[in-house]
ZABA-449179 format. One line per 10 residues: number of its first residue (from 1); their letters; for each residue z, x, y of C-alpha. Coordinates in steps of 0.5 Angstrom, whole numbers, plus 500, padded with zeros to 3 digits. Layout:
NUM> A> Z X Y  ...
! end
This chain:
1> MSAVLLPLLP> 295 356 740  292 353 734  287 357 729  280 356 731  275 354 726  268 353 725  265 346 724  264 347 717  271 348 716  273 342 712
11> ILTAASVLSS> 268 343 707  270 350 706  278 349 706  278 346 699  274 352 696  277 358 700  282 357 705  288 353 702  293 354 708  292 356 715
21> SRLESCANDG> 298 356 720  301 360 726  309 361 726  314 366 728  315 372 723  322 375 723  325 381 720  332 382 718  335 389 717  342 387 718
31> SEQMDCEMKM> 343 388 725  345 383 730  338 382 733  332 380 729  325 383 731  320 377 731  313 376 733  308 370 733  303 371 727  297 367 724
41> VLTVTLEHGQ> 298 366 716  292 365 712  292 363 704  285 364 701  282 364 694  277 369 691  273 369 685  272 375 681  265 379 683  265 376 689
51> QSTESAHFLV> 263 381 695  264 381 702  261 374 703  267 371 707  271 374 712  277 372 717  276 373 725  283 373 729  283 373 736  287 377 740
61> QEVTDADKKV> 287 377 748  291 383 749  293 389 745  297 396 746  293 402 745  295 409 743  297 411 751  302 404 751  297 401 756  295 394 755
71> QKLKKPWQVS> 288 392 754  284 386 754  279 384 748  273 380 748  271 381 741  276 378 735  279 382 729  274 382 723  278 382 716  273 381 710
81> WEKSQAFWRY> 275 382 703  271 383 696  274 382 689  271 387 683  269 385 677  275 382 673  276 385 666  281 383 660  284 390 658  287 391 651
91> PLRYVQDVNN> 292 397 651  291 401 645  296 405 640  293 410 636  295 409 628  291 414 624  284 416 621  281 413 615  275 415 611  269 411 612
101> KPKEGIKQVG> 267 411 604  272 414 599  267 415 593  269 417 585  266 423 582  265 424 575  266 430 571  263 430 563  267 435 559  268 436 551
111> WLQCNDNPKS> 272 432 547  280 433 548  278 438 554  280 434 560  286 436 563  290 431 569  297 434 568  300 434 575  305 440 572  298 444 570
121> TAEAITCDVA> 296 449 575  290 448 580  285 452 576  287 448 569  286 441 572  279 438 571  279 435 578  279 439 584  286 438 587  287 437 594
131> YLGDTRVPDS> 292 441 599  295 439 605  296 446 608  299 450 602  302 444 599  298 440 593  297 433 595  301 429 590  296 425 585  290 428 587
141> EGFCCGCDVG> 289 430 580  285 424 578  285 421 571  282 423 564  278 418 560  275 418 553  272 415 547  278 413 542  277 410 535  277 403 538
151> KVVNGEASRG> 271 404 542  267 408 537  268 402 532  266 397 537  261 401 541  265 399 547  263 404 553  268 408 557  269 409 564  263 413 566
161> TSSCDLFSMS> 259 413 560  254 409 557  257 408 550  261 411 545  259 413 538  261 418 533  256 423 535  257 423 542  265 423 543  267 426 550
171> DTAHCLNFDE> 272 426 555  271 425 563  275 426 569  275 421 575  276 425 581  277 422 588  272 424 594  272 422 601  266 421 606  264 426 611
181> LWYSVFEVAP> 265 420 617  272 418 619  274 413 623  280 412 628  285 406 627  288 403 633  293 398 634  291 393 640  296 390 645  296 383 648
191> PQIFYDITVR> 291 383 654  292 384 661  288 382 667  285 388 671  281 387 678  281 390 685  281 387 692  279 391 698  281 388 705  277 391 711
201> LQIPSAYVNG> 280 391 718  275 392 724  279 392 730  274 392 737  275 398 742  277 396 749  272 393 754  269 398 758  262 398 759  261 390 757
211> WRNVTYSETT> 262 386 751  256 388 748  257 395 747  264 394 743  265 399 737  270 398 731  275 402 728  275 400 720  282 400 716  281 399 708
221> MTLSHQQPTA> 287 396 704  287 396 696  291 390 692  292 390 685  297 387 680  300 394 680  300 394 688  300 387 690  302 388 697  299 393 703
231> AVSDGTLRAE> 299 393 710  296 397 716  301 402 719  302 399 726  304 392 722  297 389 725  295 386 718  299 385 712  295 383 705  299 380 699
241> LVGDLATAVA> 296 378 692  300 372 690  297 371 683  291 368 679  290 361 677  289 360 669  282 361 666  278 355 663  277 360 657  283 363 654
251> PHRFESKYLA> 282 371 652  281 374 645  287 376 642  287 382 637  294 383 635  293 381 628  287 386 628  286 394 627  280 397 632  276 402 628
261> VPARPIGHER> 272 407 632  268 412 629  271 419 631  268 425 627  264 429 626  261 429 633  254 429 630  254 423 625  249 418 627  255 413 628
271> VDANEQMKNA> 259 417 633  256 416 640  260 419 645  256 415 650  257 408 647  263 409 643  264 401 642  257 401 639  259 402 631  266 400 632
281> MLLDRSLFDL> 269 394 628  275 390 629  278 388 622  284 384 620  290 388 618  290 385 611  284 389 609  288 395 611  294 399 607  295 405 610
291> SGRTCDKIGV> 300 408 605  294 409 600  297 405 594  293 399 594  286 399 591  280 396 594  284 396 601  282 401 607  286 407 607  286 407 599
301> SYTAFRYQPE> 288 414 597  290 418 591  296 415 588  292 408 588  286 411 585  290 415 579  294 409 577  290 403 578  291 398 572  286 400 566
311> GCHRPAGSCL> 283 405 569  279 407 563  277 400 562  274 398 568  267 400 571  266 407 575  267 406 582  273 401 581  279 401 586  274 403 592
321> FEQLDDFHNE> 271 397 594  272 393 601  271 400 605  269 401 612  262 403 610  262 396 606  264 392 612  259 396 617  253 395 612  254 387 611
331> DSLRVQSGQQ> 254 386 619  248 391 620  244 386 615  247 380 619  244 383 625  238 385 622  237 377 620  239 375 627  246 372 625  252 374 629
341> PQNLVSRYCE> 256 380 626  263 378 623  267 385 625  263 389 630  266 389 637  259 387 639  261 380 637  266 379 642  265 379 650  258 377 649
351> GAMEWVTEGT> 257 384 647  260 387 653  266 390 650  267 397 653  271 403 652  275 406 658  279 412 658  284 413 664  287 419 667  285 426 668
361> SGMQFLLACP> 287 428 661  283 423 658  289 421 653  290 413 655  285 409 651  283 402 653  279 396 650  276 392 656  272 386 656  269 383 662
371> MTQRHTTLMR> 270 376 664  264 372 665  267 366 667  270 364 673  277 367 675  280 365 682  286 369 685  290 367 691  291 372 697  295 371 703
381> LEARAESAMF> 294 374 710  299 375 716  296 378 722  298 379 729  294 374 733  294 368 737  288 364 733  283 365 727  277 363 725  274 363 718
391> VTNVAPGRII> 267 365 716  263 364 710  256 366 709  251 361 706  244 362 703  239 359 699  237 361 692  232 359 686  232 359 679  226 364 677
401> KAEAPAFEAL> 228 364 669  231 359 664  230 360 657  234 359 650  231 361 644  232 356 638  238 357 633  241 355 627  246 349 628  254 351 627
411> SGSGEAELSI> 252 359 627  255 360 634  249 364 636  246 360 641  245 363 648  241 361 654  238 366 659  238 364 666  235 368 672  236 367 680
421> INTGAVLADF> 234 370 686  237 370 693  232 367 698  236 367 704  238 373 710  245 374 708  250 376 703  252 370 699  255 367 693  252 362 688
431> TLGLTCAPGL> 255 358 682  250 358 676  251 352 671  248 349 665  249 341 663  247 339 656  246 332 653  252 330 648  252 334 642  251 341 645
441> ETEPAVQVSL> 256 344 649  256 350 654  261 355 657  263 354 664  259 356 670  259 363 673  259 365 680  255 371 683  254 374 689  247 376 691
451> KPLESTSRQI> 244 380 697  238 378 701  232 378 696  236 380 690  236 377 683  240 377 677  241 375 670  246 371 666  247 369 659  251 362 658
461> RLYVSGDGSG> 253 361 650  251 354 647  255 351 642  253 345 637  258 340 634  253 338 629  250 341 623  243 337 624  237 339 627  234 336 634
471> RFDCNVTLFD> 232 338 641  237 338 647  235 337 654  239 341 659  240 341 666  240 348 670  243 348 677  244 353 682  249 351 688  251 355 694
481> ALGELTDSVL> 257 357 697  258 350 701  257 347 694  250 344 696  245 344 690  240 349 692  235 349 686  235 345 679  231 346 672  230 342 666
491> LQVNISSLER> 231 347 660  230 344 652  233 347 647  231 347 639  236 347 634  235 348 627  239 345 621  244 348 618  243 353 612  248 352 607
501> DSGAQGGNGS> 251 358 603  255 358 597  257 365 597  259 368 591  260 361 588  252 360 589  247 359 583  244 352 580  248 353 573  254 351 570
511> GGGDTNLPST> 259 353 564  259 347 560  265 344 557  269 338 558  271 338 565  275 331 564  282 335 563  288 331 562  292 329 569  299 330 570
521> ITGGTCATTC> 303 323 570  308 323 575  312 317 572  313 322 566  311 322 558  314 322 552  314 329 552  318 329 558  323 323 557  325 325 550
531> PSFVDVMCFV> 324 333 550  328 333 543  324 333 537  329 329 533  332 324 538  330 318 534  334 313 538  330 316 544  323 315 541  325 308 539
541> AHACWDRVGM> 328 306 546  322 308 550  317 306 544  314 313 543  312 311 536  307 317 536  313 322 536  316 318 530  310 318 526  310 326 527
551> LLLVVLLVLA> 317 326 525  316 322 519  310 327 517  314 333 518  320 330 514  315 329 508  312 335 508  318 339 508  320 334 502  314 336 498
561> AAYACCWASL> 314 343 499  321 343 497  319 339 490  313 344 489  318 350 490  323 347 484  317 345 480  314 352 480  321 355 479  322 352 473
571> RGLPCRLLGC> 316 354 470  317 361 472  311 361 477  314 366 482  315 371 477  308 371 475  306 371 482  310 377 484  307 380 478  300 379 480
581> LCNCLLPSSK> 302 381 487  304 388 484  298 388 480  293 386 486  296 389 492  300 395 490  295 399 487  292 404 492  285 403 489  281 399 484
591> QEAGQWQMQS> 280 405 479  288 406 479  289 399 478  285 399 472  288 405 469  295 403 470  293 396 466  290 400 461  296 404 460  300 398 460
601> WAQQTALAQQ> 296 395 454  296 401 450  304 401 451  304 394 449  300 395 443  304 401 440  310 397 441  307 392 437  305 397 431  312 400 431
611> AAMAQQAALA> 315 393 430  310 391 424  311 398 421  319 396 421  317 389 418  314 392 412  319 397 411  324 392 411  320 387 406  320 393 402
621> QQAALGPVGI> 327 395 402  329 387 401  324 387 395  328 393 392  335 391 393  335 384 393  332 377 393  327 375 397  329 373 404  335 376 404
631> LPQAALAQGQ> 336 382 408  342 387 407  346 387 413  345 395 413  337 393 415  340 388 420  344 394 423  338 399 423  334 394 428  330 391 422
641> LPYGQMESYD> 328 383 423  326 378 419  319 374 419  319 369 425  324 373 429  322 375 436  324 381 440  323 383 447  321 390 450  321 392 457
651> IEQGEGAAPS> 315 397 459  316 401 465  311 405 469  309 411 465  308 418 468  301 418 468  301 412 473  298 412 480  303 416 485  302 410 490
661> RRSCSVRLSV> 305 405 485  312 402 485  315 401 478  314 394 475  318 392 469  314 387 464  317 383 459  314 383 452  315 379 446  313 381 440
671> QAAPPVRSSR> 313 377 433  315 380 427  309 381 422  309 376 416  311 379 409  305 383 406  303 380 399  301 384 393  298 382 386  303 387 383
681> RIKAPKVKPA> 309 385 380  315 389 382  320 389 376  327 388 379  332 393 375  337 390 370  344 390 372  349 390 367  355 384 368  361 387 370
691> KKAKSKPVNR> 367 387 365  372 382 366  379 385 368  385 382 364  390 379 369  397 382 368  403 377 369  406 378 376  414 378 377  417 373 381
701> L> 423 374 384
! end
């Protein structure tokens, strides 16, 4: 027997009934004879949040009761179903707790009195070291800073001090402190769809006192992705969850983020046991370093703070930026100004993100995002019946509110708030949608189930594809379960122009300077073609005349320098310059240099006087012993010099010179003084001539 359907079934088949057939269903248990029976099979679709607005009536003429008696039924079986609100559930894995805002503490101590040596005792260290049980936490000693000589001379301030001067030199100890608020950090797994389907089977009792007095016995079955099939105990009805159709909008993915939830202390203003997602944030993993070894990362700890580069030359608070408290405060300011938050969980799922704990122990945490778009599920029903009838509830409705506050273009914060009411007499499904002019896009339509005279509100997000301002017309439509338009309203949306923000690069000034920097020539230059500085052939071959001229200039400079060195060497200039350097650079002070110069001139004068006296003595001896101008060899042997002859003396550094001065030899040439003329005549003594000796003959052999 074929299925018996309502007259409106051809319209409903495309929306809710995918197939309907009557077939012989057999079960093979391996025996020679299979157990077969005739069944009605229906494949239907369900929308999330759909209540019992649809049902199937299966007609059964005869049934066997508990006493194994055959009874004739005048009423059909009634099978109804409903689907709960669908959620995207994100399983969580706990990682660790991180601090809300690590802060720097500064202790002012006397000069050279700060101690950050990790080998010292806890009492000797200036900062209060941390302990994990009985073990000292490594690098919790902080670090010390002070005013060195360079900072005192330059007037440069050290970390934690306003300035460094000679009369207020002191040391500071810089210690790491943690805020009282701690966040729990979780990894977020890929999303899973979650919903329940409830199937109710109502079987009428036997006909006894007339068909109007028939009562029903109800049996309930529950389907989900964890339990996709269910059946009545006697095999009368079997239900199976076939699967889901793809959604129009993909779910959010948070695998690249960490979920940070305020956890302790319980009494803190951000820790709300009833709304734990109120101050929770989803932050990119690149903002974290849970090892504690990186500055300006969430999770920064003692090691990064103690060994930060140039810690004493950086301002106080360095290495402790970009923390959870900073991101929370930034989002709070954005929300106060009417903008969309960047990291708060309320940014996602239209602010309906929920925190779910499952199990009696409360140890399984889930992040749940309710679906606002259409989500379709396929379900198959098998009933032991001769025919079936599919029933859909239909009711009219009205749009009672349609508003859309003005918002800024490309801000992503546009939203239309729509309210509808069921004006019919039965529980029915409605489809609420929004269609706007080109340039203004909307989210997909939503489907809701309403009881008679029940009203509800839904939000549909709006997106602008341009950055200009304008007014857009939108048409709000309400359809019933049969796809008939039951109401429509015109909605006008005002869009303001995009307000551009340059962020950290804002400002109306410029640094100045020539910005026309030389660009890189891909074809090559003389510097890249001829990298050698002395490759003359390459210069000529590639017409690099500027490099040829540079080479000639360098050669001329080298020749000129060589000529200058030769000319200076011939005139003794290097030795004179060396003497000047010894006189100017080696004395430890100008006073010592002058004293050394006076001693040198005194020694030169004494030597000159000695030479003059020696010359006078030589002249006197010459006058007494022989003719003028003839100096005996004995006088020459004694070092006496004739007039006009030069003598050189080497003057060494005396004992009275400055101790910091090295020895420096000075060559001194002294000319002998001329003979002293006297008005007296000196008579030379008469010398008797020697007698001539007589010569004797020589005997020659």
